[in-house]
C-alpha positions in Angstrom: 180.0 -137.3 -207.5 177.1 -137.6 -205.1 173.6 -137.8 -206.6 170.6 -136.4 -204.8 167.3 -138.3 -204.7 165.3 -135.5 -206.5 167.7 -135.1 -209.4 165.9 -137.7 -211.5 162.3 -136.6 -210.8 160.7 -134.3 -213.3 159.7 -130.9 -212.0 156.0 -130.3 -212.1 154.8 -128.2 -215.0 151.8 -126.2 -216.0 150.8 -124.7 -219.3 149.9 -121.1 -219.5 148.9 -118.7 -222.2 151.5 -115.9 -222.4 150.3 -112.4 -222.5 152.9 -109.7 -223.1 152.5 -106.1 -222.0 154.4 -102.8 -222.2 155.8 -101.9 -218.7 156.5 -98.2 -218.0 158.7 -99.0 -215.0 160.9 -101.3 -217.2 161.1 -98.6 -219.8 162.0 -96.0 -217.2 164.8 -98.2 -215.8 166.1 -98.6 -219.4 166.2 -94.9 -219.9 167.7 -94.1 -216.5 170.2 -96.9 -216.1 170.5 -98.4 -219.6 169.2 -101.6 -221.1 172.2 -103.6 -219.8 171.6 -102.5 -216.2 170.6 -104.8 -213.3 167.5 -102.6 -212.7 166.3 -103.1 -216.3 167.0 -106.9 -216.2 165.1 -107.3 -212.9 162.0 -105.7 -214.4 162.3 -107.6 -217.7 163.1 -111.2 -216.7 159.8 -111.8 -214.9 156.5 -113.7 -215.3 153.4 -112.9 -213.3 151.5 -116.1 -212.4 148.3 -116.9 -210.6 148.8 -118.3 -207.1 147.0 -121.5 -208.2 149.5 -122.1 -211.0 152.4 -121.3 -208.7 151.2 -124.0 -206.3 150.9 -126.5 -209.2 154.6 -126.1 -210.0 155.6 -125.7 -206.4 157.1 -122.2 -206.5 156.6 -119.1 -204.6 157.1 -115.4 -205.3 160.6 -114.7 -206.4 161.6 -118.2 -207.4 163.2 -119.0 -210.7 161.2 -120.8 -213.4 161.9 -122.0 -216.9 159.4 -120.9 -219.5 159.4 -123.4 -222.4 158.0 -122.2 -225.6 157.6 -124.1 -228.9 161.2 -123.3 -230.1 163.0 -121.8 -227.1 163.2 -121.7 -223.3 164.1 -118.9 -220.9 164.7 -118.5 -217.2 162.8 -115.7 -215.3 161.7 -114.8 -211.8 158.2 -115.4 -210.7 155.9 -112.7 -209.3 152.6 -113.7 -207.7 149.6 -112.0 -209.2 147.3 -109.9 -207.0 144.4 -111.0 -209.1 143.2 -114.5 -210.1 144.0 -115.6 -213.7 144.7 -119.3 -213.7 146.3 -120.5 -216.9 147.6 -117.0 -217.9 151.2 -115.8 -217.5 151.9 -112.1 -217.9 155.4 -111.0 -219.2 156.7 -107.6 -220.0 157.6 -107.1 -223.6 161.3 -107.3 -224.2 164.4 -109.5 -224.7 163.1 -112.5 -222.7 159.7 -112.7 -224.4 161.3 -112.1 -227.8 163.3 -115.3 -227.4 160.0 -117.2 -227.1 159.0 -115.9 -230.5 157.3 -112.8 -232.0 154.0 -113.8 -230.5 154.4 -116.4 -227.8 151.0 -118.0 -227.5 151.5 -120.5 -224.8 154.3 -122.2 -222.9 155.0 -124.7 -220.2 156.4 -123.3 -216.9 158.4 -125.3 -214.4 160.8 -124.7 -211.5 164.3 -124.0 -212.6 167.8 -124.8 -211.1 169.4 -122.4 -213.6 170.1 -118.7 -213.1 168.7 -115.9 -215.2 171.2 -115.2 -217.9 172.7 -111.7 -218.2 170.9 -109.5 -220.7 174.0 -109.4 -222.9 173.7 -113.2 -223.3 170.0 -112.9 -224.0 170.6 -110.5 -226.9 173.3 -112.9 -228.3 170.7 -115.7 -228.8 
């Protein structure tokens, strides 16, 4: 098995306060296509980050990141914020944020090599 140089280097991390919000577009996708649909998942498994925080962890819009809470971790896609809010990560309410806990206060965020799990697998956790 061939090892790559970067495999042993820790991915850069940053700590963010997690703010959850209801998302009408995610809700609409759930009503139209179902909560197990690709459309619903794409709108649910996301974190909106400040461009400064994204630069710290070396990711760009659309990259996958791990969000590591106190008791659990999830993989979601990044979305670059249009407004500045360093140290704050916005996530839509739903299955992915519930894994982090009832009220996820803060988490570490880092680049991920893993894929976003199917929503069925998220609900089984």
